[in-house]
C-alpha positions in Angstrom: -21.5 0.4 10.4 -17.8 -0.5 10.0 -16.1 -2.8 12.5 -13.1 -0.5 12.5 -11.6 2.5 10.9 -8.0 3.6 11.6 -5.7 6.3 10.1 -1.9 6.0 10.0 0.7 8.6 9.1 3.6 7.8 6.8 6.6 10.1 6.7 8.7 10.5 3.6 12.2 9.0 3.7 11.7 7.6 7.2 13.3 4.2 6.6 13.7 3.7 10.4 9.9 3.5 10.8 9.2 2.1 7.3 7.1 -1.0 7.6 5.5 -0.1 11.0 2.1 0.7 9.5 1.9 -2.6 7.6 2.8 -4.5 10.8 0.2 -2.6 12.8 -2.4 -3.3 10.1 -1.5 -7.0 10.2 -1.8 -7.1 14.0 -5.2 -5.5 13.9 -6.6 -7.9 11.4 -5.1 -10.9 13.2 -6.8 -9.8 16.5 -10.1 -9.4 14.7 -9.6 -13.0 13.6 -9.5 -12.8 9.8 -8.2 -15.7 7.8 -4.4 -15.8 7.8 -4.2 -15.9 4.0 -6.3 -12.7 3.8 -4.3 -11.0 6.5 -1.1 -11.9 4.5 -2.5 -10.4 1.3 -3.6 -7.2 3.0 -0.2 -6.9 4.8 1.7 -7.3 1.5 -0.3 -4.5 -0.1 0.0 -2.3 3.0 3.8 -2.8 3.0 4.2 -2.1 -0.7 2.0 1.0 -0.6 3.8 2.3 2.6 7.2 1.8 1.0 6.1 3.7 -2.1 5.1 6.6 0.1 8.4 6.5 2.0 10.5 6.4 -1.2 8.5 8.4 -3.7 5.5 10.0 -2.1 6.4 12.7 0.3 4.3 12.5 3.5 1.2 10.5 3.3 -1.4 8.5 5.2 -3.0 5.1 5.1 -6.6 4.5 6.1 -7.8 1.0 7.1 -11.5 0.4 6.9 -12.8 -3.0 8.1 -16.3 -4.4 7.5 -17.4 -8.0 7.9 -17.3 -8.7 4.2 -14.6 -6.3 3.0 -11.3 -4.7 4.0 -10.3 -1.4 2.3 -6.9 0.3 2.4 -6.6 3.8 1.1 -3.1 5.2 0.8 -2.6 8.8 -0.2 0.5 10.9 -0.5 1.7 14.4 -1.3 4.5 13.3 -3.6 5.3 14.0 -7.3 2.7 11.7 -8.6 2.9 8.9 -11.2 3.5 10.1 -14.8 2.3 6.9 -16.5 0.2 4.6 -14.3 0.0 1.8 -16.9 3.8 1.7 -17.1 4.1 1.8 -13.3 1.8 -1.3 -13.1 4.3 -3.3 -15.2 6.5 -5.7 -13.2 10.1 -4.5 -13.2 9.4 -0.8 -14.0 11.0 1.4 -11.4 11.7 5.0 -10.8 13.6 4.3 -7.5 16.6 6.4 -6.8 20.0 4.6 -6.8 20.3 5.0 -3.0 17.0 3.2 -2.5 18.2 0.4 -4.9 21.4 0.1 -2.8 19.2 -0.5 0.2 17.4 -3.4 -1.7 14.3 -1.5 -2.8 13.1 -0.4 -6.2 12.8 -3.7 -8.0 9.6 -2.4 -9.7 7.3 -4.9 -8.0 5.4 -2.6 -5.6 2.3 -1.8 -7.6 2.3 -5.2 -9.4 2.3 -7.0 -6.0 -0.6 -4.8 -4.9 -2.5 -5.5 -8.0 -1.8 -9.3 -7.6 -2.9 -9.5 -4.0 -5.8 -7.1 -3.8 -9.3 -8.1 -4.9 -9.3 -4.7 -6.7 -6.9 -1.8 -7.1 -7.7 1.8 -8.3 -4.8 4.2 -8.8 -5.4 7.9 -9.0 -2.4 10.1 -9.8 -1.1 12.9 -11.8 2.4 14.2 -12.2 3.0 16.8 -9.5 -0.2 16.1 -7.7 0.4 13.0 -5.5 -1.1 9.6 -5.6 -4.1 7.8 -4.1 -4.4 4.0 -4.1 -7.7 2.3 -3.2 -7.2 -1.4 -2.4 -10.1 -3.6 -1.7 -10.1 -7.1 -0.2 -13.2 -9.2 -0.3 -13.5 -11.6 2.7 -13.7 -15.1 1.3 -11.9 -14.1 -2.0 -9.4 -17.0 -2.3 -7.4 -14.9 -4.8 
């Protein structure tokens, strides 16, 4: 039985509320009492995934699933999908629009940061069919 399950809605192009989901995830994990280093890693991944939905994904959602030994984040969107997942995982590769880059986003570090901070990352996407990220964090994984 999970300790907690929570679903969050993410709206496309809503830069006013962008980042609120990751802050809420961070607060929940802090209240539960997880190690601050683990909370930081999960928060980084939640933020990067959330911003990808805001910028690229159309509307989407993030699911937080907490168990004593593992935290899972699943982020799904209805966007245009990722044409080349391996390329998207390379640091510096970006498809951000110029207006997002002018706001300081689009450095091409979103998926690489998630891959670096999660215990595991699975990316499911096809061009025109949206994207689903499954991020797992093992409690006690010093990463």
